[in-house]
N, C-alpha and C positions, 0 to 999 in steps of 0.2 A: 111516533116512531123516533128511536134514539139515533143521534148522529154518530156514525162511526168515524173515528179519527183516522187521517192518512199517516202512515208511517214515513218517516223521512228516509230517503234512500242514498244519501250522499253527504258530502261536507257543505257547510255553509261557506260563503265567501270569507267570512271572519275567521272561522275555524281553519280554513286553508291559509290565510295570511299568517295566523299565529303559528301554525306549524312551519311555514317557510321561514319566518323570522327566528325561530328556535334553531332550525337547522342551519341557517347562515352563521348564527353566533357559534354554534358548536364547531362548524367547519373552520371559522376564522380563528378560533382559539386552538383547534387541534393541528392545523397546517404547520405552523412554526415547530411544534413539538415533532411532528413527523418528519419534517426536513432535517432537524438536528439528529434524529435517530438514524435517518438514512445516511447522513454524512458520517456519522459514527461507525455505522456498518462498513462504509467505503473505506474509512481509515483502518479498520481492523483488517479488511481484505488486503489492503495495500501492505500493512505490516507483516502479515502472513505470506505474502508474495515474496517480501524481502528475506524472511527467515528461510522459506523454502529455497530460494536462489542460492543463499549462502551455504546452507546445509548440503544442497546437492553438489555444490563446487567442492567442498570439503571431501565428501564421500567419494566423488569421482576421482579426486587426486589420489586418495588412498587405493582405491580400486584399480586405477590405471597405472599407478606408480610413476606419474608425471605431474609436474605442477599444472594447476587449474586455476584460472582466474575468473573473477566477476567484475565486470565493468558497466559503467553507466552507458545506456544506449543513446546514440546520437539522434537517430530518427527511427522510431519503431515501424514505420511504413516503408522504409527503404528495403530494397533488395540488392545485395545482401545487407543484413543489419550489421552496423559497426559500432565500435566504442566511441563514446563522446567525452564531454568534459564533466567536471564535478557539478556544474549546474544542470546537468541533464538526467540525474538519478530519477527524477519524477517521471520520465519517459519509459523507464524499465531497466532491466538488466540483461546482460549476455554472459552466459557461462561458456567458457572455452578452454581447450587444453592450451597451455602457455609455456612451450619449451624454448621459444625464441626470445625476443626482446620483452622484459616483464611488462605486462599491462597492454600489449600490442598484439593484435591478430595478425600473425605473419607466418612465413614459411609453411611448415606442415601443421600448424595449430588447426584444430577442429572446432567448429561451433557446436556446442552440446545442446544448449536450450536457450531460448529467449523468452524472458518473462516480461510481459508488457504490463504497464499500469493504465487501465482503461478509463479510469474515472478522473475527470477534470478537477483540479485543485489540489491534487496530490503533490507534496513536496518532500524532498529528502535533503537535509542539511548537512554537508561535509565539505572538507576542503580538498579532497582528491577524487579521482575517477576510477580507481580499481583496487581490488584486494586479490592478492595471489596466495593460494594454499600450496604447501609442499606435499611430498609423498607420504609424510607421516600424518598429515591432516593439520599441521601447524601452519601458522601464518609466515610466509616468507617475506613479502612485500606488502606494505600498506601505504597507499597514498590517500586513503579515505580517513585522515586523522580528524576526527571531531573531538570535542571536549568530553573527556571521560573521567569520572571520579575513580581514582586508583589506576590500575593499569589497563591497557587494551585500547580499543578504538570504539568509538560511538558514532552512530548515525541517527540523527534527530528525524523521525518520520511525523509528518503532520498532514492534515487535510482541511481545507477550508469548509467552514460552516459546521464544524463539530461543536459539541456541547460537552461541558464536564471535563474530565481528564481523558480525552480521546487520543492525545498524542502518544507516540511510542518511541522507546529509545531501543535501538538495536545494538547490543553489547557484542563486541568481537574480541575475544581474548587472544593472546599471543599463541595459546596452545591450539587455537582454531575453534574452540567452543563458541557457539552462538546462541544468544537468548534475547528474548523481547522483554521489555519492561514497560508498563503502562505509566509513563511519565516523560517529562521533558528531560533529555540528557543534562547532566550537571557535572 
């Protein structure tokens, strides 16, 4: 009588150990790449938030026919949100009508929108705390003077943990036009 062989129905211990070793190696190589990619996505989101805030302020100034400012937020969790210093752009921005003291939320000024930066590690480098748009959409007051090639104002936007050229430069021209460039401001 011939002996019938038994079929193996699982993995041997050696096969399981080899599979786990390969998985651990792939994960350890892939995680730093994934974290860099996630940081780059957070940097892009932060830059788009800045661009949106400045474009909203300009369009509201034209639509309402009153000056509108964008300022750095002191504490995004405060009620109500107030303007902060030039070191606080990483917290977010407050867009408000600005008919009183330039760059200050006072009198009949109205809060229009708060843009918060939710990811840790976000920074915005500039020397001032607000930008004010006039009724024509042009820039009336700028205390956010960064270094910019040519004319206008620049705000350097960066995020910790990014890879490659993930920094952005927000260019704000005297005419009120705002654009983003994927580079460090120079």
